[in-house]
ROMILO-502582 format. One record per residue (C-alpha): z, x, y. Coordinates in steps of 0.05 Angstrom, whole numbers, plus 5000, padded with zeros to 4 digits. Example, Ala and Ser with C-alpha at 12.3 -4.5 7.8 and 13.67 -1.06 7.14 Angstrom:
2
515652464910
514352734979
% end
This chain:
707
652536917926
657037287974
659637228045
660337898081
664837978141
662238658164
655338918183
653639528141
646539618170
645940008234
639439658252
636538988231
639138538177
642638748113
639138738045
644938647996
645038677920
650638657870
652239107810
656438827753
660439287708
663839107642
670739447637
674339467570
681739587560
682940337566
678040417624
671440487588
666040157631
658540097637
653539717679
652339027651
647138797701
645138797773
641938277818
635538327856
635838547929
636337947976
631938208031
634738008099
640437638063
644937968116
651937648117
650337098066
646237378007
644436897951
642337147883
643436587831
643437147779
645437067706
647737697670
645937827597
650937557547
656138027518
660837907459
667537627481
673137977442
678837517462
684137407514
686637917563
682238507543
676338517591
675038577666
668838547708
667538947770
662638627818
660539117873
656138927932
651439457960
646739478020
639839727999
636840298040
629640538032
631641258047
638241588031
644141327993
645540577989
651640338027
657740087989
660239428019
666139277974
667939077903
672038557866
675438687799
675938037760
679437907693
674537547648
680037047628
680936847701
673436767707
672736317646
678735877662
683835547618
679135047585
674235577561
679936027537
682835457496
676035327464
675636037437
678836177370
677336837333
673536707269
671935987288
664935797309
664135467378
659934837383
658434787456
657935177521
664335217561
663335297637
668435617682
669135397755
665235747810
670536197843
670936647903
673937337897
675537817954
671138437963
675439047978
673539698011
679140198018
684139628020
680239228072
677338548056
669938598073
667737928045
667937477984
663637437921
662436777885
662136827809
662036337751
663436497677
660436167615
662736207543
656636077500
656135997425
651236477393
646336297338
650336707288
657536917294
659736467350
660937017401
658736917473
651437077487
645936877535
640937377509
633737207496
630237397431
629238147431
624138557392
627539217375
624039887382
627140487346
629740957399
628841527350
621441497364
622641797433
625342457456
632642397478
635542347529
630641977573
630042157647
628941717707
622041687739
621241597814
616041057830
614640697895
615539947901
619939477862
627439517850
627939637775
628940367753
623740667706
624941197654
620341717623
619241597548
616142147506
613541957437
615442477385
609742267340
604341907380
599941427342
592341417341
589541387412
596441517442
599142107482
606542287484
607141917551
603741287527
609840857543
614740797601
621640477600
623839947650
631239807659
632439147623
638638987665
633938947725
628338587689
631838047649
627637517684
621337817652
624037877581
622437167557
615337227584
613937887548
617037637483
612936997488
606537407496
608437827436
609137197394
602436927418
598937577401
601037487329
596836857324
589236827322
586636667391
593336777423
594436027429
588135997472
590936517520
587837127486
582837277543
588637297593
593437677548
588738267542
589638387617
597238437611
601239077599
602339247526
609639087510
612739397447
619839137452
626639397473
629440087459
636640297470
636241007496
641241527519
640041697592
640042397621
646242557664
649941937638
657341977624
659242177553
662241487536
656641087571
652940637521
645440717513
641140357565
636639797542
629439917564
623239477563
617939917529
611539817568
604740147573
605040727623
599740657677
601041377698
599341637629
593742167633
593442157710
594242757754
594842307816
594341557807
591641147865
594040437853
594039787891
599339257877
596238587898
600537967897
596537347878
596936637906
597236327975
604236077957
608936577925
615436197919
618335507906
625435277920
629435177856
624335527812
627136097769
633336167812
629836167880
634335857933
631735387985
633135868042
629936458005
623836027989
623235808061
623536528084
618236718033
613736148055
614036418126
611937098100
606136778062
603736448126
603937088166
600337518114
593637548079
596437068026
594836488072
588036768092
585136988025
590136787971
592637487958
596138057994
597338797986
604538927966
604239677950
599440257950
601040877908
597041517920
594441287988
588441678015
590042138075
586441668124
590941078105
597141528106
595541708178
595540968199
602740938223
604640218241
610140468289
604940808334
604140118365
611240178391
610940898413
614841128351
613441538289
615141328217
619641858187
620641498121
626441088148
627940368135
624340108196
618140508180
618040258108
618539538129
613239618182
608539948132
609739398082
608138868133
601839238153
599739238080
601338498073
596838328132
591038758109
584538388094
581338448026
575338838054
579939358085
584039408020
577939597980
575340048036
581640468030
581540447953
574440717954
576041258005
574441917969
572142318029
578342768024
581442617955
579142817904
576343437938
568843547938
567144077886
561344387925
553844367914
553644877858
559044537817
555143877817
551144117757
557444027714
562043567753
561042877784
561142827860
566642377890
561641817907
558941817836
565941757807
568241197853
561740817841
563340777767
570540577781
568440017828
562939777781
568039727724
572939377771
567638847785
566538747710
573938667695
575838247756
570037777742
572237737669
579337597691
576837037736
572936727678
579036807632
583136407682
578035847679
578535857603
586035777600
587335147558
593334967601
595235127674
600135687685
605635757737
605236487754
608836537820
608937207855
605437587799
600738157815
594338517797
594339267792
587839647806
587740397803
584641047780
586141787778
584242107844
586942797823
581042997781
573442917779
570442787710
565643267677
558343067680
558243117604
563742597596
560941947567
560741397619
564640927574
570341427571
570441467648
570540717653
576440677605
580741077653
580740497704
587340137709
586739387719
592438947694
596338327712
603938407715
610538227748
612937607711
619937537742
618436837768
613036637720
612836157661
608536267600
605835567588
602935397520
599234787494
605634567458
610034657519
605134317565
604833697522
612333607531
612233637608
612933027651
606932807692
610233077755
611333767723
604133777698
601633657768
606234207792
603234707742
596234487763
597734617836
600435317826
594935487777
589735297830
593235787878
593036337826
585836227803
583636167876
586636857891
583537177830
576736867844
576737127916
579137817893
573337867843
568437627895
571038137946
570338717897
563238477880
561438437954
564139137966
559939417909
553739047932
554439338002
556740047986
552940207922
547439677916
542639997966
536840357933
531840297992
535840738039
539840688104
536640588172
542240838218
549341078222
554140798275
559941248295
565040798329
571241098363
577240628364
584540678384
588640498322
593139888327
596639608266
599038948297
592538748331
585138908333
583539638344
581639798417
574339998426
573340678459
565940838449
560340908398
553641248383
547841018339
544341548298
537641378265
537041698196
529641848205
529942298266
530443048277
538043028281
539242948207
538443688190
545643888181
546444198250
551943988298
549943478351
554043238410
552742548440
555942178498
558141458493
557540928548
564741048567
563741798577
567042038512
563242528468
562542568392
560343188355
557543078285
552443318235
548442938182
544443198123
541742938057
544843157991
540943027927
544742907862
542643147792
537542767752
540642217710
545942037761
547041307779
545941537851
539641867879
543942247930
548042137993
547642238068
553242718086
556142528154
560943058181
565342838239
567243468277
570843258341
571142788400
572742948473
574442598538
577241968505
580041408547
587441288555
588340668512
595940648506
597940538579
601839918560
606340388520
607240818582
603041358549
596741708576
593941828507
590641448450
591141438374
583741538358
579941478293
572541388279
569640828238
563441078202
558440498190
551640548156
546739958160
541239908107
533739818115
533839198071
533538478094
538738188090
542338828108
547939188071
553439588104
557740188086
564440288123
569740828121
574941118169
577141808190
584541978195
588341748258
589842308307
596242068340
597042158415
590842578423
585142498472
581543118447
581743028371
578743488318
577143208249
572243618208
571743058156
565542928115
563342248088
558242108033
553841498045
550641357976
543641137958
543140797890
538341057837
536540367813
537439647835
541039087798
547439437778
551938897809
547938367771
549338747706
556838747721
557238017739
552837767681
557038177633
562937737653
559337077659
552036867648
548436667712
553836967756
549237537777
542837127781
538137197841
538337057899
544637477904
544637507979
547436797983
553437007941
554837717966
553537748041
553738358087
560438438121
557838758185
553438418237
552738768305
552238298365
547438408423
553238798453
553939278394
561039458413
563838848376
562938498309
560637778303
567037558268
565036828267
558436968232
561937418182
567136878166
561836348158
557536778112
563636978071
565936258060
558936048038
558536647992
565336517961
563535787949
557035987915
560736497872
565735967849
560135477833
556535997790
562936147752
563935407737
556735337714
557035947670
563835887635
561535377584
557135897551
562436447548
566136607483
571737127488
573537657437
579038157448
581038787411
585538397363
580137877348
583137347392
577736837406
577736207448
572235717466
576935257503
575335197577
578534877637
576134827708
582134867755
% end
């Protein structure tokens, strides 16, 4: 931990982290490790961070430099001060006396927790608290705290490796290029993650690697197949490093960006409770702060929350959370935090709505090109259908775990390439294989096995059961939500009765303000592709056009209604409380099906900030399915009986207009959703006893457990 005496953040609370350097006699140094960022740690950051072990050469030869930095989202990080500490002083006299060159140590020697002054240009800016340990290794007796490491030959990769810029997370990633890719691999098959920033994940990945070597994966095979492939650790020279810098240790992981022109990816944190005091180095204060965040976000409401969104569609990019405060996000720290909080509060239905938004990216190829290329709605239908298959399979795999897991704060990644549209000649199985759906982020997770679980106390067993219920509950709801979205967006083969164009003033921190709306029947003379202008009750006007587009024979969709939003005029002034005479309008496009019970399609235009006369010229495709029963196929593939009729009791419509069609009946929606989720869970429990898993490496498990 540290105590800082000076505020290095111009606005808000500081987010400090520490970097530890190993300095040998003669001045040679390299980065040994670095802590996580203690968000809002401010003047009293706490890390409880253990560095990797390093051979201790003897007295008076080594120093450590511990530097504290303030993390900034944009621009350079701010240096807060550093302490240079002789390792002998850190270990203390007792540990030094226990060390004798050539003689094996028999026990761990602990130094005292000590405070050292942080200096910045001669000024004391705070104190850093550090403790040293001298630990006997399994072999030579030198100090080490390192976990078992599976080596990967760095000669397999092009050298030097270069850093990759990715959003989210604090660990640097590095581009790895295989010189001789194996079967089914491209040169960019792997990516490297800085081990010094991911030490808390090493034991988990190594444990998974050991389980994969056994038939059935210790009963965890069905879950393991959803994890990133981990090859081991490679020590690689880094581009632009100093000549005498040692190679950097990298976790060699499967690269999700491999083969993608533009990856659209959601990072969804699972569980209604994402921290526990004292678990994996989490302090009580940090855990309390995290519990507050859980209660304010979608974690408390649905058991998962959106943590990051790479490759956002233009409509979501335009939803600036600082518009509520009369400001614009310019990529600064405040804007980043506001955007993250908006993500964390986003409901599951809205998360998938934005993931499925292909009305601008990828670009529509045009009518003539559809003979050889899939249309955007055809492509996203396959991606969502495959997502339902895999999420439902992941849900069933969780039920089949032989022992409860404690996976706190881990995430699910769901993504696809939105930079290209597949050729119509591409086999559907190949298109499905491009979907990214994995579970990851094991920094505060434990890999529990049957052997480990049997050695736990009754209290610890109950603890694992509690957190496993949180995790499985989040996965179950996520799978149900994806199924509901598919059922509503792509399960309609009887057609749509009307389109509702609803103008709202965008608000990130509250419900959007209603401005006006028009209802357009899809059976009238207006659906001929010509522009039509209609006036809402409030006096605003909307100009639009609608026409039918057929898709080639053999498509999974018959065609789509193409709704073009042209412009709106004479909008009301909705931001008077911000002392502005304008609004931040967007249009919600809603289609309601002819079927009973109904289905609904929902998408959003971009937000036009501070504009009462907005122009859009955005076109949406409202799809009509070529055949019924596709969602049943997806669900039954994961679990027998999961997709059985009647499906309406499991997958309800998420849009019910009231008598006053300006508002949604939120109470009815919530009631129908809870009943549907309960029915979904019941079907999973009834079907799991007939499921037998087989993965690519012949891991099979018939063991089941109902959490």
